[in-house]
C-alpha positions as CSV (number, residue, x, y, z in Angstrom):
1,M,-4.2,-0.3,-19.0
2,S,-7.5,-2.2,-18.6
3,G,-6.9,-5.9,-18.7
4,E,-3.2,-5.5,-17.9
5,S,-2.2,-7.4,-14.8
6,V,-0.8,-5.0,-12.2
7,T,2.3,-6.3,-10.4
8,L,4.6,-4.8,-7.8
9,D,7.3,-4.9,-10.5
10,L,5.1,-2.8,-12.8
11,L,4.4,-0.4,-10.1
12,K,7.9,-0.1,-9.0
13,N,9.1,0.6,-12.7
14,K,6.2,3.1,-13.3
15,M,7.2,5.0,-10.1
16,A,11.0,4.8,-11.1
17,E,10.2,6.2,-14.5
18,F,7.9,8.9,-13.0
19,A,10.5,10.1,-10.5
20,K,13.4,10.0,-13.1
21,A,11.3,12.1,-15.7
22,R,10.8,14.8,-13.1
23,D,14.4,14.6,-11.6
24,W,12.9,13.6,-8.2
25,D,15.3,10.9,-7.5
26,Q,17.5,13.4,-5.5
27,F,14.5,13.8,-3.2
28,H,13.6,10.2,-2.8
29,S,15.8,9.1,0.1
30,P,14.5,6.4,2.4
31,R,13.7,8.9,5.2
32,N,11.8,11.4,2.8
33,L,9.8,8.4,1.3
34,L,9.0,7.2,4.7
35,L,7.7,10.6,6.0
36,A,5.6,10.9,2.9
37,L,4.3,7.5,3.4
38,V,3.4,8.3,7.0
39,G,1.5,11.5,5.7
40,E,-0.4,9.5,3.3
41,V,-1.4,7.0,5.9
42,G,-2.6,10.0,7.9
43,E,-4.7,11.1,5.0
44,L,-6.1,7.6,4.7
45,S,-7.0,7.7,8.4
46,E,-8.8,10.8,8.2
47,I,-11.3,9.1,5.7
48,F,-12.4,6.7,8.5
49,Q,-11.7,9.0,11.5
50,W,-15.5,9.9,12.4
51,K,-17.2,7.0,10.8
52,G,-16.9,4.4,13.6
53,E,-16.9,0.8,12.4
54,V,-18.0,0.4,8.8
55,P,-19.3,-2.8,7.2
56,K,-17.2,-4.8,4.6
57,G,-17.6,-3.4,1.2
58,L,-18.7,0.0,2.4
59,P,-22.3,-0.4,1.3
60,D,-23.4,2.9,2.8
61,W,-20.6,5.0,1.2
62,K,-21.1,7.4,-1.8
63,E,-19.4,6.5,-4.8
64,E,-17.1,9.7,-4.6
65,E,-16.1,8.5,-1.0
66,K,-15.0,5.2,-2.5
67,V,-13.2,6.9,-5.2
68,H,-11.3,9.0,-2.8
69,L,-10.6,6.1,-0.6
70,G,-9.0,4.4,-3.6
71,E,-6.8,7.4,-4.3
72,E,-5.5,7.5,-0.7
73,L,-5.0,3.7,-0.6
74,S,-3.0,4.1,-3.8
75,D,-0.9,6.8,-2.4
76,V,0.0,4.6,0.5
77,L,0.8,1.7,-1.9
78,L,2.8,3.7,-4.4
79,Y,5.0,5.3,-1.5
80,L,5.5,1.8,-0.1
81,V,6.5,0.4,-3.3
82,R,8.9,3.3,-4.1
83,L,10.4,3.1,-0.5
84,S,11.1,-0.8,-0.8
85,D,12.7,-0.1,-4.3
86,I,15.0,2.6,-2.9
87,C,15.9,0.4,0.0
88,G,16.7,-2.6,-2.2
89,V,13.9,-4.8,-0.7
90,D,11.8,-7.1,-3.0
91,L,8.5,-6.2,-1.5
92,G,6.7,-9.1,-3.0
93,K,9.1,-11.7,-1.7
94,A,9.4,-10.0,1.7
95,A,5.5,-10.1,2.0
96,L,5.3,-13.7,1.0
97,R,8.0,-14.6,3.5
98,K,6.1,-12.6,6.3
99,V,2.8,-14.5,5.4
100,E,4.8,-17.8,5.8
101,L,6.3,-16.6,9.2
102,N,2.9,-15.5,10.4
103,A,1.5,-19.0,9.5
104,L,4.1,-20.5,11.8
105,K,3.6,-17.9,14.4
106,Y,-0.2,-18.3,14.4
107,P,-1.0,-22.0,13.4
108,V,-4.7,-22.9,12.5
109,K,-6.5,-24.2,15.5
110,N,-9.7,-26.4,15.3
111,G,-9.8,-25.9,11.5
112,S,-10.4,-22.2,11.4
113,E,-8.4,-19.1,11.4
114,S,-9.3,-15.7,13.0
115,M,-7.4,-12.4,13.0
């Protein structure tokens, strides 16, 4: 898969195939997927729980900590993509719309943006 562009549509299709092959569609209701997503966000939070503020790029983290972080971030993303698919929401379009709405809500002042 190296070199292949990863899109939300690719992830959506992979997750749909994965669930179908295992007969998991019956369990993938919006509620169940949301609860699974919340659980994964909790696991992601645990990674940072006692570290205090960490610098961008995580320079002091061990490689295995970064790998674990990647796994938990992926779990969150995959459940979010699956939830949006089951709910019939085009997540990419919804996210772009939200960025545009945020740009209107939080206009640039004095040539710089901060968040």
